[in-house]
N, C-alpha and C positions, 0 to 999 in steps of 0.2 A: 185204451189206446186204439187209435184208428189203424186200419191195415194200410201198409205202404204198398200200393199197387205197382207192379213192375211193368214198365213200358216194353214194347216189342224190341227196342234196342237193348234194353237191360236184360231181357230174356236171352237174347243172343250172346251178349257180353258175358253173362254169368252161366252159360249153358253147362260148363263142366262142373259147376257147383250144383246146379239144379238137378242133374242126373244122379247125384249122390243121394241115396235114400236117406242118409243121416241128416242131410241139409235140405234138399228139395226146395220148392218154391217158398214154403213157409219160413225156412231158415234164411233164405235170401232176403225175404221181406223184413225179417228181424235185423239183418245186417243193414238194410237200407234205413230202418228207423233208428239205428243205434247212434249214440253220441259218445265219442271216445276222446278223452284228453290225453295227449302225449306230452310228457315232461321232457323237454330237450329235443332239439332237431340235430343231434350230433351222431356219434357212431352207432348207438343203439336206436335212437329215434328215427334215423334215416330208413333202415329196413322196415321198422314198425310202420311208419307212415306210408311207405311205398306199398307194402303188402296189404295193409288195411284199406287203402284207397283202391287198389286193384280188386280186392275182395268185395267192394261195394258198400263199405261203411258209409252211412249217409252224411254224417258230420264228424269232422276231425278238428279238434282244438289243438293248437300248437303253441306252447309257451317256451320262449327262449329270448334272452336279452343280448345275445352275442351276434357278431357279424362273421361272415365266412372268411376264413384265411386260407392261404395256399396249403398250409400244413394239415388242414382238415380233410383235404380231398383224398388222402390215402385211405380213408375209412368211411367218411361221411358222404356216401354215394348219392344222396339226394341232391347234393350241390355239385356245381361244375366250375370249371375255370372261369367261365364268363360271369359267374355270380360272386366271385371274390370281392369282398368289400360290402356286399349287400347284407341286410339283416337276414339271419338264418330263417326267421319266420316268413319273410317275403320270398326268399329263394325256395323254401319248401313248398309254399303255396303255389308258386309257378310250376314246380315239378309235378305236384299232385294234379294240377289242371291238365297237364299233358298226359298223365297216366289215366285219369278218369274224371272227365268234366262233370259227372253226376255227383261227385263228392263235394259237399260244401266245406270250406275251410275257415275256421275262426282263429285269427292270430292274436297272440298275447305277447307283445314285445316288451316284457318287463320281467324282473326277477321275482320268483315265487318266495313269499315270506309267510311267517306264521299268521300275520294279520290278514293277508289277502287269499291265502290258500283255501280256507273252508268255503268261502263264497264262490270261488272259481270251480272247485271240485263239485260243488252241489249242482252245477249246471250240466253235468255229464253223467252218463250211465256207468262208465268204466274208466279207470285211469291206468295208463301205462307209464312207468317211471324209467326214463332213460338218462337220469341225472348222473353226474360223476363225482358227487361229494356227499359226505354223510349228513351235513346240515340240511341239505335239500331232501335227502331220503327220509330223515326223521320227520321233517315238516309235511311231506307228502303223505307219509304213512299215518301220521296223527290226524291229518285232515280227512283222509279217506275213512278212517275208523270212526271219527265223530259224525261224518256225513253218511255213513253206511254205504260206501261205494267200494266195489271190488278193485283191488290194486294188483297189477301184474308188475312185479319188481324184478330187476336184474342188475347185475354188476359184472364187470370184466377186469381181469388183470392183464398181464403181458400176453399170456397164451392160454388163459383159462377164464371161465365164466360161470355164473350161476343164475338160476331163474326160479321164482316161486310165485304163488298167488296167495294174496292175503284177504281174508274175509272174517276178521275177528268179531264182527257183529252178528255172526251166525253160529249155530251149533253144528258140530260134525256128526257123522253117522253114529258115533258112540254116545251122542247126547251131551257131550261136553263142549264148551266154547272153543272155537277155532283159535289157533295162536295168531298173534300179531307180530309186527316187525320188531318190537322191543323184546319179544320172547326169543326171537332169533338172534338179535343183536341188542343186548340190554343197554349198552352204552357205546358211544363212538370211541374209536381208538384215539390215543393221544395225538395231538397235532404233529405231523412230520413222520409218524410211524408208517403210514401207507403212502407211498410216493404217488404223485399225480401221473396222468398219462404223459404229460410233457417231460416229466423227470424219468420215468421208467420205460416209456414206450409201450406200444400195443400193436399186435399184428392186425392189419386192417380187416382181413377176412373173418377174424374171430368175432368182431362186432356184428358182422353179417349173420353168422351162425346164431349167436345169442339173441340178437334183435328179432330174427325170424322166429325163433322159439317163443319170444314174447308175443309176436303177432298171432301165432298159432293158439296160444293160451287165451288171448283176447277173443278170437273167433269162436273158440269153444265156449267161453262164457256167454257170448252173445247168442249163439245158436242153441246152446244147451246140450251139445254133444260131448261125448267122452268124459274123462275124469280130470278136472283141472288140478293143478299142482298145489292144492290147499293142504297145508301141513307137511308138505314135501319140498325139499330143496334139491333141484336138479343141478348137478355139477358136471361141467364139461372141461375135459383136459384136451386141448387142441393138439399138443405135441404127441400125446399117447393115443389120440383118437379114441377116447374112452368117455362114456357117460356113467355116472353113478348117481344114486338117489338116496338122500338121508331124510328120515322123518323127524319132525320136531313138534313139541306140544306147548300148550299154554303153561306158563310158569306157575 
């Protein structure tokens, strides 16, 4: 892989990253070279896209087949009143261009399926899942496992959320295979058991907290710093202002 040279403008833009010994110029170059696919430009995808663009990720893929509605704006902060009715992919691309014109955006305005997911996932280095339904989550997780791509997964409820990193194609420090999504959730709950966001509601700022945690995990994976949430599920209770972590293993 060729080195992604930073321009003078980029050195100034990312100065607060570059002075971090853990990131430095080399880490910033890795961010510039990175290709990240974000599933959904909604409540979770919005902060993920904003912070990864601001961090200097070179290419962001955005997949979403929905349009912006007025009820989205309470939490999907990458969109605005003036983009209501637009495709979310187009709205997100315009917002990213305002945040960082150095970030290339590849839009995929279609629904992810088991048929098209593997080929799409294979084009990127890392996948961040901001979807809101179990069918898509299983599809994304299976495609990432088969294509050997790290997956940053998250989900939110009304006032709580969770984040984990999935790399089931690698072994952990104990020499045993890392767990996958189906080790965490062997099967989807029965239809109707988990209410949708429209049915149950969700606090807008919650998606900002959880989506930003996803962006942090993606940046750690790209730069090689810290300890990603592999085999660990980070739980956030917004009402209690409490974080908890549980470990899980390959079944």
